[in-house]
DOLUM-566176 format. One record per residue (C-alpha): residue number from 1; residue in three letters; x, y, z. Coordinates in nm, 2 decimals, always signed. Layout:
N
  nr rest   east  north     up
 NUM  ALA      X      Y      Z
...
//
This chain:
75
  nr rest   east  north     up
   1  UNK +13.25  +9.73 +11.19
   2  UNK +13.23 +10.02 +11.44
   3  UNK +12.93 +10.15 +11.24
   4  UNK +12.71  +9.85 +11.35
   5  UNK +12.57  +9.82 +11.70
   6  UNK +12.67  +9.52 +11.92
   7  UNK +12.31  +9.39 +11.91
   8  UNK +12.33  +9.36 +11.53
   9  UNK +12.66  +9.18 +11.55
  10  UNK +12.51  +8.91 +11.77
  11  UNK +12.27  +8.81 +11.49
  12  UNK +12.46  +8.91 +11.17
  13  UNK +12.81  +8.86 +11.04
  14  UNK +12.91  +9.17 +10.83
  15  UNK +13.09  +9.08 +10.51
  16  UNK +13.15  +9.42 +10.35
  17  UNK +13.04  +9.78 +10.34
  18  UNK +12.82  +9.82 +10.03
  19  UNK +12.77 +10.19 +10.04
  20  UNK +12.75 +10.51 +10.24
  21  UNK +12.54 +10.82 +10.19
  22  UNK +12.43 +11.13 +10.37
  23  UNK +12.16 +10.94 +10.56
  24  UNK +12.32 +10.60 +10.64
  25  UNK +12.53 +10.31 +10.55
  26  UNK +12.45  +9.97 +10.40
  27  UNK +12.63  +9.65 +10.48
  28  UNK +12.63  +9.31 +10.31
  29  UNK +12.60  +9.05 +10.59
  30  UNK +12.51  +8.69 +10.67
  31  UNK +12.23  +8.61 +10.92
  32  UNK +12.40  +8.37 +11.15
  33  UNK +12.11  +8.14 +11.23
  34  UNK +11.99  +8.08 +10.87
  35  UNK +12.31  +8.15 +10.68
  36  UNK +12.11  +8.38 +10.44
  37  UNK +12.27  +8.67 +10.27
  38  UNK +12.11  +9.00 +10.38
  39  UNK +12.15  +9.37 +10.36
  40  UNK +12.17  +9.59 +10.67
  41  UNK +12.10  +9.96 +10.65
  42  UNK +12.18 +10.18 +10.95
  43  UNK +12.01 +10.52 +10.92
  44  UNK +12.18 +10.79 +11.11
  45  UNK +11.95 +11.00 +11.34
  46  UNK +11.64 +10.86 +11.18
  47  UNK +11.40 +11.03 +11.41
  48  UNK +11.58 +11.35 +11.53
  49  UNK +11.34 +11.57 +11.34
  50  UNK +11.01 +11.55 +11.14
  51  UNK +11.18 +11.55 +10.80
  52  UNK +11.42 +11.26 +10.88
  53  UNK +11.14 +11.06 +11.04
  54  UNK +10.92 +11.11 +10.74
  55  UNK +11.21 +11.00 +10.50
  56  UNK +11.27 +10.69 +10.71
  57  UNK +10.90 +10.60 +10.72
  58  UNK +10.87 +10.65 +10.35
  59  UNK +11.17 +10.42 +10.27
  60  UNK +11.03 +10.14 +10.50
  61  UNK +10.68 +10.18 +10.34
  62  UNK +10.82 +10.15  +9.99
  63  UNK +11.03  +9.84 +10.08
  64  UNK +10.72  +9.67 +10.22
  65  UNK +10.51  +9.76  +9.92
  66  UNK +10.77  +9.64  +9.66
  67  UNK +10.88  +9.34  +9.87
  68  UNK +10.76  +9.08  +9.61
  69  UNK +10.98  +9.22  +9.33
  70  UNK +11.29  +9.00  +9.27
  71  UNK +11.52  +9.30  +9.26
  72  UNK +11.40  +9.45  +9.59
  73  UNK +11.52  +9.33  +9.92
  74  UNK +11.26  +9.21 +10.16
  75  UNK +11.20  +9.38 +10.49
//
């Protein structure tokens, strides 16, 4: 659980690590207040340079645009 910040752990209960890549790590977790299953993605150094910032922005944009699809997580 050391990959997740203390602020995140106050709101979410991590269940398991789903995957890890060059840009970040994804956790399966439960939101403590609603008991809903969620995915948490921590992106490493998301805004250290223009390329990483653009990549992070693009991923958030795509998640927002496809949020109504049943196989896409909502942001």
